[in-house]
C-alpha positions as CSV (number, residue, x, y, z in Angstrom):
1,M,37.7,71.8,-32.1
2,T,40.2,69.9,-29.9
3,D,41.2,66.2,-29.9
4,I,42.4,66.3,-26.3
5,V,41.0,63.4,-24.3
6,T,40.6,64.1,-20.6
7,G,40.9,61.5,-17.8
8,Q,37.2,61.8,-17.3
9,D,36.6,61.1,-21.0
10,L,38.7,58.0,-20.9
11,F,37.1,56.8,-17.6
12,D,33.6,57.2,-19.2
13,A,34.8,55.2,-22.2
14,L,36.1,52.4,-20.0
15,D,33.2,52.4,-17.6
16,I,31.1,50.1,-19.8
17,N,28.3,49.5,-17.2
18,S,28.3,53.1,-16.0
19,S,28.9,52.0,-12.4
20,Q,31.4,54.8,-11.7
21,T,34.0,52.1,-10.9
22,L,36.3,50.1,-13.2
23,S,36.9,46.4,-12.8
24,R,39.9,44.7,-14.3
25,D,37.7,43.1,-17.0
26,E,36.0,46.4,-17.8
27,V,39.4,48.1,-18.3
28,I,40.5,45.3,-20.6
29,L,37.3,45.3,-22.6
30,G,37.3,49.1,-22.8
31,L,40.9,49.2,-24.0
32,D,40.1,46.5,-26.6
33,K,37.1,48.5,-27.8
34,L,39.3,51.6,-28.1
35,H,42.0,49.6,-29.9
36,L,44.6,50.6,-27.3
37,P,47.4,48.2,-26.7
38,H,47.7,46.5,-23.3
39,D,49.0,43.5,-21.5
40,D,48.6,41.9,-18.1
41,E,51.6,43.8,-16.7
42,N,50.1,47.1,-17.8
43,I,46.8,46.3,-16.2
44,D,48.5,45.1,-13.0
45,T,50.5,48.3,-12.9
46,L,47.4,50.5,-13.4
47,F,45.5,48.8,-10.6
48,A,48.6,48.8,-8.2
49,E,49.1,52.5,-8.8
50,A,45.5,53.8,-9.2
51,D,43.4,51.6,-6.8
52,D,44.2,53.6,-3.6
53,D,41.8,51.8,-1.4
54,N,42.8,48.3,-2.7
55,D,39.2,47.2,-3.2
56,G,40.0,45.7,-6.7
57,M,38.1,48.5,-8.4
58,I,39.2,51.9,-9.7
59,S,36.7,54.6,-8.8
60,R,36.2,57.7,-10.9
61,K,38.1,59.8,-8.2
62,E,41.0,57.3,-8.1
63,F,41.2,57.3,-11.9
64,I,41.1,61.1,-12.3
65,S,43.8,61.5,-9.6
66,Y,46.0,58.9,-11.3
67,A,45.6,60.5,-14.7
68,K,46.4,63.9,-13.3
69,E,49.5,62.6,-11.5
70,R,50.7,60.9,-14.7
71,T,50.0,64.0,-16.8
72,H,51.9,66.1,-14.3
73,N,54.9,63.7,-14.4
74,L,54.9,63.8,-18.2
75,H,55.0,67.6,-18.1
76,L,57.9,67.5,-15.7
77,V,59.9,65.2,-18.0
78,R,59.0,67.4,-21.0
79,N,60.3,70.5,-19.2
80,I,63.5,68.7,-18.2
81,I,64.1,67.6,-21.8
82,I,63.5,71.1,-23.1
83,T,65.7,72.6,-20.4
84,Y,68.7,70.3,-21.2
85,S,68.4,70.0,-25.0
């Protein structure tokens, strides 16, 4: 059994009202529920980077795209560290 959490899993956990979009309040409540640390700056950054259509909500598609991009960037950094260590 794996403990890997996908972007879809996290979206579902944060989407408290099952609307397929995340509001700022929903993200904050969801992160609190999951005991994940956050502050206003983190939430602002998330919405600035993930809310592609600037409607003040993060759709499932936007969230998954954002999560994939962040994961890809982490893999690139990891590969650079491995290459140069």
